[in-house]
N, CA, C, O and the ligand as a Tripos MOL2 file, in Angstrom:
@<TRIPOS>MOLECULE
protein
  217   215    55     0     0
PROTEIN
NO_CHARGES

@<TRIPOS>ATOM
      1 N           0.8370   -1.1950    0.0000 N.3       1 MET1
      2 CA          0.0000    0.0000    0.0000 C.3       1 MET1
      3 C           0.8770    1.2530    0.0000 C.2       1 MET1
      4 O           1.8230    1.3690    0.7790 O.2       1 MET1
      5 N           0.5440    2.1750   -0.8830 N.am      2 LYS2
      6 CA          1.3690    3.3760   -1.0200 C.3       2 LYS2
      7 C           0.5820    4.6130   -0.6230 C.2       2 LYS2
      8 O          -0.6360    4.6610   -0.7950 O.2       2 LYS2
      9 N           1.2710    5.6050   -0.0960 N.am      3 PRO3
     10 CA          0.5960    6.8510    0.2400 C.3       3 PRO3
     11 C           0.2400    7.6290   -1.0210 C.2       3 PRO3
     12 O           0.8980    7.4720   -2.0490 O.2       3 PRO3
     13 N          -0.7880    8.4620   -0.9530 N.am      4 PRO4
     14 CA         -1.1420    9.2610   -2.1270 C.3       4 PRO4
     15 C          -0.0730   10.2900   -2.4360 C.2       4 PRO4
     16 O           0.5220   10.8760   -1.5320 O.2       4 PRO4
     17 N           0.1690   10.5080   -3.7350 N.am      5 GLU5
     18 CA          1.1340   11.5270   -4.1640 C.3       5 GLU5
     19 C           0.5790   12.9270   -3.9500 C.2       5 GLU5
     20 O           1.3230   13.8870   -3.7490 O.2       5 GLU5
     21 N          -0.7370   13.0210   -3.9970 N.am      6 LYS6
     22 CA         -1.3870   14.3160   -3.8380 C.3       6 LYS6
     23 C          -2.5550   14.1780   -2.8840 C.2       6 LYS6
     24 O          -3.2220   13.1440   -2.8410 O.2       6 LYS6
     25 N          -2.7940   15.2210   -2.1250 N.am      7 ILE7
     26 CA         -4.0020   15.2850   -1.3170 C.3       7 ILE7
     27 C          -4.6410   16.6480   -1.5470 C.2       7 ILE7
     28 O          -4.0070   17.5640   -2.0700 O.2       7 ILE7
     29 N          -5.8960   16.7700   -1.1520 N.am      8 SER8
     30 CA         -6.5650   18.0520   -1.2960 C.3       8 SER8
     31 C          -6.2340   18.9340   -0.1050 C.2       8 SER8
     32 O          -6.2060   18.4770    1.0370 O.2       8 SER8
     33 N          -5.9850   20.2080   -0.3930 N.am      9 CYS9
     34 CA         -5.6760   21.1550    0.6670 C.3       9 CYS9
     35 C          -6.9460   21.4650    1.4540 C.2       9 CYS9
     36 O          -7.9940   21.7700    0.8870 O.2       9 CYS9
     37 N          -6.8210   21.3780    2.7700 N.am     10 VAL10
     38 CA         -7.9770   21.6230    3.6280 C.3      10 VAL10
     39 C          -8.3690   23.1010    3.5820 C.2      10 VAL10
     40 O          -9.5450   23.4460    3.7020 O.2      10 VAL10
     41 N          -7.3830   23.9520    3.4080 N.am     11 ASP11
     42 CA         -7.6480   25.3960    3.4340 C.3      11 ASP11
     43 C          -8.2580   25.9100    2.1330 C.2      11 ASP11
     44 O          -9.2920   26.5770    2.1560 O.2      11 ASP11
     45 N          -7.6270   25.6030    1.0020 N.am     12 CYS12
     46 CA         -8.0170   26.2430   -0.2480 C.3      12 CYS12
     47 C          -8.5690   25.2630   -1.2740 C.2      12 CYS12
     48 O          -9.0640   25.6860   -2.3190 O.2      12 CYS12
     49 N          -8.4970   23.9640   -1.0010 N.am     13 GLY13
     50 CA         -9.0100   22.9900   -1.9520 C.3      13 GLY13
     51 C          -8.0540   22.7020   -3.0910 C.2      13 GLY13
     52 O          -8.3960   21.9710   -4.0200 O.2      13 GLY13
     53 N          -6.8640   23.2640   -3.0290 N.am     14 GLY14
     54 CA         -5.8670   23.0270   -4.0740 C.3      14 GLY14
     55 C          -5.1820   21.6870   -3.8970 C.2      14 GLY14
     56 O          -5.5750   20.8740   -3.0600 O.2      14 GLY14
     57 N          -4.1500   21.4710   -4.6980 N.am     15 GLU15
     58 CA         -3.4290   20.2130   -4.6360 C.3      15 GLU15
     59 C          -2.1900   20.3280   -3.7690 C.2      15 GLU15
     60 O          -1.3840   21.2450   -3.9300 O.2      15 GLU15
     61 N          -2.0480   19.3790   -2.8410 N.am     16 CYS16
     62 CA         -0.8320   19.3050   -2.0460 C.3      16 CYS16
     63 C          -0.0200   18.1190   -2.5520 C.2      16 CYS16
     64 O          -0.5380   17.0130   -2.7040 O.2      16 CYS16
     65 N           1.2410   18.3670   -2.8060 N.am     17 HIS17
     66 CA          2.1140   17.3310   -3.3380 C.3      17 HIS17
     67 C           3.0300   16.8020   -2.2530 C.2      17 HIS17
     68 O           3.5160   17.5400   -1.3960 O.2      17 HIS17
     69 N           3.2470   15.5030   -2.3200 N.am     18 LEU18
     70 CA          4.1180   14.8500   -1.3510 C.3      18 LEU18
     71 C           5.5530   15.3580   -1.5080 C.2      18 LEU18
     72 O           6.1130   15.3110   -2.6030 O.2      18 LEU18
     73 N           6.1430   15.8400   -0.4190 N.am     19 ILE19
     74 CA          7.5180   16.3220   -0.4870 C.3      19 ILE19
     75 C           8.4720   15.4570    0.3220 C.2      19 ILE19
     76 O           9.6840   15.6730    0.2960 O.2      19 ILE19
     77 N           7.9320   14.4780    1.0400 N.am     20 SER20
     78 CA          8.7950   13.5760    1.7910 C.3      20 SER20
     79 C           9.4830   12.6070    0.8370 C.2      20 SER20
     80 O           8.8960   12.1680   -0.1520 O.2      20 SER20
     81 N          10.7300   12.2800    1.1460 N.am     21 TYR21
     82 CA         11.4210   11.2790    0.3510 C.3      21 TYR21
     83 C          10.9570    9.8870    0.7700 C.2      21 TYR21
     84 O          10.9560    9.5490    1.9540 O.2      21 TYR21
     85 N          10.5720    9.1020   -0.2010 N.am     22 LEU22
     86 CA         10.1520    7.7350    0.0780 C.3      22 LEU22
     87 C          11.0660    6.7670   -0.6510 C.2      22 LEU22
     88 O          11.3350    6.9170   -1.8430 O.2      22 LEU22
     89 N          11.5310    5.7860    0.0750 N.am     23 SER23
     90 CA         12.3540    4.7630   -0.5450 C.3      23 SER23
     91 C          11.4760    3.7510   -1.2560 C.2      23 SER23
     92 O          10.4250    3.3540   -0.7530 O.2      23 SER23
     93 N          11.9220    3.3400   -2.4320 N.am     24 ASP24
     94 CA         11.1780    2.3230   -3.1610 C.3      24 ASP24
     95 C          11.4330    0.9310   -2.5980 C.2      24 ASP24
     96 O          10.6580    0.0020   -2.8270 O.2      24 ASP24
     97 N          12.5170    0.8040   -1.8670 N.am     25 GLU25
     98 CA         12.9170   -0.5150   -1.4140 C.3      25 GLU25
     99 C          12.3610   -0.8740   -0.0450 C.2      25 GLU25
    100 O          12.1190   -2.0420    0.2590 O.2      25 GLU25
    101 N          12.1670    0.1460    0.7690 N.am     26 GLU26
    102 CA         11.6780   -0.1380    2.1140 C.3      26 GLU26
    103 C          10.2020    0.2150    2.2190 C.2      26 GLU26
    104 O           9.7760    1.2850    1.7840 O.2      26 GLU26
    105 N           9.4330   -0.6850    2.7950 N.am     27 PRO27
    106 CA          8.0170   -0.3700    2.9850 C.3      27 PRO27
    107 C           7.8520    0.7370    4.0060 C.2      27 PRO27
    108 O           8.6560    0.8880    4.9260 O.2      27 PRO27
    109 N           6.8160    1.4900    3.8280 N.am     28 LEU28
    110 CA          6.5340    2.6030    4.7100 C.3      28 LEU28
    111 C           6.0110    2.0680    6.0420 C.2      28 LEU28
    112 O           5.0620    1.2850    6.0870 O.2      28 LEU28
    113 N           6.6470    2.5070    7.1150 N.am     29 GLU29
    114 CA          6.2060    2.0670    8.4340 C.3      29 GLU29
    115 C           4.9860    2.8660    8.8640 C.2      29 GLU29
    116 O           4.9350    4.0790    8.6590 O.2      29 GLU29
    117 N           3.9980    2.1960    9.4620 N.am     30 PRO30
    118 CA          2.8940    2.9510   10.0550 C.3      30 PRO30
    119 C           3.4380    3.9230   11.1000 C.2      30 PRO30
    120 O           4.3200    3.5640   11.8800 O.2      30 PRO30
    121 N           2.9260    5.1330   11.1200 N.am     31 GLY31
    122 CA          3.4080    6.1450   12.0450 C.3      31 GLY31
    123 C           4.4100    7.0950   11.4220 C.2      31 GLY31
    124 O           4.7800    8.1010   12.0270 O.2      31 GLY31
    125 N           4.8620    6.7700   10.1810 N.am     32 THR32
    126 CA          5.7650    7.6680    9.4760 C.3      32 THR32
    127 C           5.0410    8.9620    9.1280 C.2      32 THR32
    128 O           3.9020    8.9420    8.6620 O.2      32 THR32
    129 N           5.7120   10.0870    9.3570 N.am     33 VAL33
    130 CA          5.1040   11.3730    9.0240 C.3      33 VAL33
    131 C           5.4230   11.7350    7.5800 C.2      33 VAL33
    132 O           6.5850   11.7920    7.1770 O.2      33 VAL33
    133 N           4.3710   11.9780    6.8120 N.am     34 LEU34
    134 CA          4.5200   12.3860    5.4170 C.3      34 LEU34
    135 C           4.2080   13.8670    5.3110 C.2      34 LEU34
    136 O           3.2170   14.3390    5.8700 O.2      34 LEU34
    137 N           5.0470   14.5990    4.5990 N.am     35 SER35
    138 CA          4.8350   16.0330    4.4470 C.3      35 SER35
    139 C           4.3160   16.3480    3.0510 C.2      35 SER35
    140 O           4.8150   15.8330    2.0500 O.2      35 SER35
    141 N           3.3200   17.1890    3.0120 N.am     36 TYR36
    142 CA          2.7420   17.6510    1.7480 C.3      36 TYR36
    143 C           2.8100   19.1640    1.7090 C.2      36 TYR36
    144 O           2.6760   19.8350    2.7320 O.2      36 TYR36
    145 N           3.0220   19.6950    0.5020 N.am     37 ARG37
    146 CA          3.0530   21.1460    0.3150 C.3      37 ARG37
    147 C           1.9850   21.5230   -0.7070 C.2      37 ARG37
    148 O           1.9110   20.9600   -1.7990 O.2      37 ARG37
    149 N           1.1540   22.5010   -0.3140 N.am     38 CYS38
    150 CA          0.1120   22.9540   -1.2230 C.3      38 CYS38
    151 C           0.7190   23.8650   -2.2820 C.2      38 CYS38
    152 O           1.4560   24.8000   -1.9690 O.2      38 CYS38
    153 N           0.3920   23.5730   -3.5600 N.am     39 SER39
    154 CA          0.9500   24.3910   -4.6370 C.3      39 SER39
    155 C           0.1780   25.6950   -4.7940 C.2      39 SER39
    156 O           0.6460   26.6100   -5.4720 O.2      39 SER39
    157 N          -0.9820   25.7930   -4.1860 N.am     40 ASP40
    158 CA         -1.7750   27.0140   -4.3120 C.3      40 ASP40
    159 C          -1.4850   28.0030   -3.1830 C.2      40 ASP40
    160 O          -1.1230   29.1520   -3.4390 O.2      40 ASP40
    161 N          -1.6420   27.5580   -1.9380 N.am     41 CYS41
    162 CA         -1.4630   28.4990   -0.8230 C.3      41 CYS41
    163 C          -0.1330   28.2800   -0.1010 C.2      41 CYS41
    164 O           0.2010   29.0120    0.8310 O.2      41 CYS41
    165 N           0.6280   27.2610   -0.5380 N.am     42 ASN42
    166 CA          1.9650   27.0160   -0.0040 C.3      42 ASN42
    167 C           1.9700   26.5390    1.4440 C.2      42 ASN42
    168 O           3.0140   26.5360    2.0970 O.2      42 ASN42
    169 N           0.8260   26.1440    1.9340 N.am     43 ASP43
    170 CA          0.7790   25.5840    3.2750 C.3      43 ASP43
    171 C           1.3950   24.1930    3.2790 C.2      43 ASP43
    172 O           1.3850   23.4850    2.2720 O.2      43 ASP43
    173 N           1.9270   23.8230    4.4290 N.am     44 ARG44
    174 CA          2.4840   22.4940    4.5650 C.3      44 ARG44
    175 C           1.5850   21.6700    5.4830 C.2      44 ARG44
    176 O           1.0960   22.1430    6.5080 O.2      44 ARG44
    177 N           1.3880   20.4120    5.0690 N.am     45 TRP45
    178 CA          0.5570   19.5100    5.8560 C.3      45 TRP45
    179 C           1.3630   18.2790    6.1990 C.2      45 TRP45
    180 O           1.9900   17.6650    5.3360 O.2      45 TRP45
    181 N           1.3380   17.9320    7.4610 N.am     46 ASP46
    182 CA          1.9990   16.7020    7.8810 C.3      46 ASP46
    183 C           0.9450   15.6460    8.1990 C.2      46 ASP46
    184 O           0.0130   15.8710    8.9720 O.2      46 ASP46
    185 N           1.1260   14.5160    7.5890 N.am     47 LEU47
    186 CA          0.1640   13.4340    7.7420 C.3      47 LEU47
    187 C           0.8630   12.2100    8.3090 C.2      47 LEU47
    188 O           1.9310   11.8200    7.8360 O.2      47 LEU47
    189 N           0.2660   11.6150    9.3090 N.am     48 VAL48
    190 CA          0.8210   10.3700    9.8380 C.3      48 VAL48
    191 C           0.2680    9.2050    9.0290 C.2      48 VAL48
    192 O          -0.9440    9.0350    8.8990 O.2      48 VAL48
    193 N           1.1730    8.4180    8.4970 N.am     49 TRP49
    194 CA          0.7890    7.2890    7.6550 C.3      49 TRP49
    195 C           0.2360    6.1650    8.5140 C.2      49 TRP49
    196 O           0.9570    5.5330    9.2870 O.2      49 TRP49
    197 N          -1.0480    5.9340    8.3600 N.am     50 GLU50
    198 CA         -1.6920    4.8510    9.1180 C.3      50 GLU50
    199 C          -2.5710    4.0510    8.1640 C.2      50 GLU50
    200 O          -3.7760    4.2840    8.0720 O.2      50 GLU50
    201 N          -1.9600    3.1140    7.4600 N.am     51 PRO51
    202 CA         -2.7600    2.3170    6.5290 C.3      51 PRO51
    203 C          -3.7670    1.4620    7.2960 C.2      51 PRO51
    204 O          -3.4910    0.9780    8.3930 O.2      51 PRO51
    205 N          -4.9180    1.2930    6.7000 N.am     52 ASP52
    206 CA         -5.9340    0.4600    7.3270 C.3      52 ASP52
    207 C          -5.4850   -0.9980    7.3050 C.2      52 ASP52
    208 O          -5.1830   -1.5560    6.2510 O.2      52 ASP52
    209 N          -5.4500   -1.5760    8.4410 N.am     53 GLN53
    210 CA         -5.0770   -2.9820    8.5310 C.3      53 GLN53
    211 C          -6.3440   -3.8080    8.7000 C.2      53 GLN53
    212 O          -7.1150   -3.6310    9.6430 O.2      53 GLN53
    213 N          -6.5250   -4.7130    7.7520 N.am     54 GLU54
    214 CA         -7.7370   -5.5280    7.8700 C.3      54 GLU54
    215 C          -7.3900   -6.9920    7.8150 C.2      54 GLU54
    216 O          -8.2780   -7.8410    7.8980 O.2      54 GLU54
    217 ZN         -3.8610   25.3340   -0.0900 Zn       55 ZN55
@<TRIPOS>BOND
     1     1     2 1
     2     2     3 1
     3     3     4 2
     4     3     5 am
     5     5     6 1
     6     6     7 1
     7     7     8 2
     8     7     9 am
     9     9    10 1
    10    10    11 1
    11    11    12 2
    12    11    13 am
    13    13    14 1
    14    14    15 1
    15    15    16 2
    16    15    17 am
    17    17    18 1
    18    18    19 1
    19    19    20 2
    20    19    21 am
    21    21    22 1
    22    22    23 1
    23    23    24 2
    24    23    25 am
    25    25    26 1
    26    26    27 1
    27    27    28 2
    28    27    29 am
    29    29    30 1
    30    30    31 1
    31    31    32 2
    32    31    33 am
    33    33    34 1
    34    34    35 1
    35    35    36 2
    36    35    37 am
    37    37    38 1
    38    38    39 1
    39    39    40 2
    40    39    41 am
    41    41    42 1
    42    42    43 1
    43    43    44 2
    44    43    45 am
    45    45    46 1
    46    46    47 1
    47    47    48 2
    48    47    49 am
    49    49    50 1
    50    50    51 1
    51    51    52 2
    52    51    53 am
    53    53    54 1
    54    54    55 1
    55    55    56 2
    56    55    57 am
    57    57    58 1
    58    58    59 1
    59    59    60 2
    60    59    61 am
    61    61    62 1
    62    62    63 1
    63    63    64 2
    64    63    65 am
    65    65    66 1
    66    66    67 1
    67    67    68 2
    68    67    69 am
    69    69    70 1
    70    70    71 1
    71    71    72 2
    72    71    73 am
    73    73    74 1
    74    74    75 1
    75    75    76 2
    76    75    77 am
    77    77    78 1
    78    78    79 1
    79    79    80 2
    80    79    81 am
    81    81    82 1
    82    82    83 1
    83    83    84 2
    84    83    85 am
    85    85    86 1
    86    86    87 1
    87    87    88 2
    88    87    89 am
    89    89    90 1
    90    90    91 1
    91    91    92 2
    92    91    93 am
    93    93    94 1
    94    94    95 1
    95    95    96 2
    96    95    97 am
    97    97    98 1
    98    98    99 1
    99    99   100 2
   100    99   101 am
   101   101   102 1
   102   102   103 1
   103   103   104 2
   104   103   105 am
   105   105   106 1
   106   106   107 1
   107   107   108 2
   108   107   109 am
   109   109   110 1
   110   110   111 1
   111   111   112 2
   112   111   113 am
   113   113   114 1
   114   114   115 1
   115   115   116 2
   116   115   117 am
   117   117   118 1
   118   118   119 1
   119   119   120 2
   120   119   121 am
   121   121   122 1
   122   122   123 1
   123   123   124 2
   124   123   125 am
   125   125   126 1
   126   126   127 1
   127   127   128 2
   128   127   129 am
   129   129   130 1
   130   130   131 1
   131   131   132 2
   132   131   133 am
   133   133   134 1
   134   134   135 1
   135   135   136 2
   136   135   137 am
   137   137   138 1
   138   138   139 1
   139   139   140 2
   140   139   141 am
   141   141   142 1
   142   142   143 1
   143   143   144 2
   144   143   145 am
   145   145   146 1
   146   146   147 1
   147   147   148 2
   148   147   149 am
   149   149   150 1
   150   150   151 1
   151   151   152 2
   152   151   153 am
   153   153   154 1
   154   154   155 1
   155   155   156 2
   156   155   157 am
   157   157   158 1
   158   158   159 1
   159   159   160 2
   160   159   161 am
   161   161   162 1
   162   162   163 1
   163   163   164 2
   164   163   165 am
   165   165   166 1
   166   166   167 1
   167   167   168 2
   168   167   169 am
   169   169   170 1
   170   170   171 1
   171   171   172 2
   172   171   173 am
   173   173   174 1
   174   174   175 1
   175   175   176 2
   176   175   177 am
   177   177   178 1
   178   178   179 1
   179   179   180 2
   180   179   181 am
   181   181   182 1
   182   182   183 1
   183   183   184 2
   184   183   185 am
   185   185   186 1
   186   186   187 1
   187   187   188 2
   188   187   189 am
   189   189   190 1
   190   190   191 1
   191   191   192 2
   192   191   193 am
   193   193   194 1
   194   194   195 1
   195   195   196 2
   196   195   197 am
   197   197   198 1
   198   198   199 1
   199   199   200 2
   200   199   201 am
   201   201   202 1
   202   202   203 1
   203   203   204 2
   204   203   205 am
   205   205   206 1
   206   206   207 1
   207   207   208 2
   208   207   209 am
   209   209   210 1
   210   210   211 1
   211   211   212 2
   212   211   213 am
   213   213   214 1
   214   214   215 1
   215   215   216 2
@<TRIPOS>SUBSTRUCTURE
     1 MET1         2 RESIDUE 1 A MET
     2 LYS2         6 RESIDUE 1 A LYS
     3 PRO3        10 RESIDUE 1 A PRO
     4 PRO4        14 RESIDUE 1 A PRO
     5 GLU5        18 RESIDUE 1 A GLU
     6 LYS6        22 RESIDUE 1 A LYS
     7 ILE7        26 RESIDUE 1 A ILE
     8 SER8        30 RESIDUE 1 A SER
     9 CYS9        34 RESIDUE 1 A CYS
    10 VAL10       38 RESIDUE 1 A VAL
    11 ASP11       42 RESIDUE 1 A ASP
    12 CYS12       46 RESIDUE 1 A CYS
    13 GLY13       50 RESIDUE 1 A GLY
    14 GLY14       54 RESIDUE 1 A GLY
    15 GLU15       58 RESIDUE 1 A GLU
    16 CYS16       62 RESIDUE 1 A CYS
    17 HIS17       66 RESIDUE 1 A HIS
    18 LEU18       70 RESIDUE 1 A LEU
    19 ILE19       74 RESIDUE 1 A ILE
    20 SER20       78 RESIDUE 1 A SER
    21 TYR21       82 RESIDUE 1 A TYR
    22 LEU22       86 RESIDUE 1 A LEU
    23 SER23       90 RESIDUE 1 A SER
    24 ASP24       94 RESIDUE 1 A ASP
    25 GLU25       98 RESIDUE 1 A GLU
    26 GLU26      102 RESIDUE 1 A GLU
    27 PRO27      106 RESIDUE 1 A PRO
    28 LEU28      110 RESIDUE 1 A LEU
    29 GLU29      114 RESIDUE 1 A GLU
    30 PRO30      118 RESIDUE 1 A PRO
    31 GLY31      122 RESIDUE 1 A GLY
    32 THR32      126 RESIDUE 1 A THR
    33 VAL33      130 RESIDUE 1 A VAL
    34 LEU34      134 RESIDUE 1 A LEU
    35 SER35      138 RESIDUE 1 A SER
    36 TYR36      142 RESIDUE 1 A TYR
    37 ARG37      146 RESIDUE 1 A ARG
    38 CYS38      150 RESIDUE 1 A CYS
    39 SER39      154 RESIDUE 1 A SER
    40 ASP40      158 RESIDUE 1 A ASP
    41 CYS41      162 RESIDUE 1 A CYS
    42 ASN42      166 RESIDUE 1 A ASN
    43 ASP43      170 RESIDUE 1 A ASP
    44 ARG44      174 RESIDUE 1 A ARG
    45 TRP45      178 RESIDUE 1 A TRP
    46 ASP46      182 RESIDUE 1 A ASP
    47 LEU47      186 RESIDUE 1 A LEU
    48 VAL48      190 RESIDUE 1 A VAL
    49 TRP49      194 RESIDUE 1 A TRP
    50 GLU50      198 RESIDUE 1 A GLU
    51 PRO51      202 RESIDUE 1 A PRO
    52 ASP52      206 RESIDUE 1 A ASP
    53 GLN53      210 RESIDUE 1 A GLN
    54 GLU54      214 RESIDUE 1 A GLU
    55 ZN55       217 GROUP 0 **** ****
């Protein structure tokens, strides 16, 4: 399971792009903080990666 490359900005509805470096070789650990930067309002959003485990 991979994190989204883009998310919607909560403030302006624009696109936030993932700016965290992700390794292709290592799986993303739950609890990893992913940083996104909005291309419209330039806000930064930090998201904790918590994939749904079922
Ligand atoms: Zn924004």
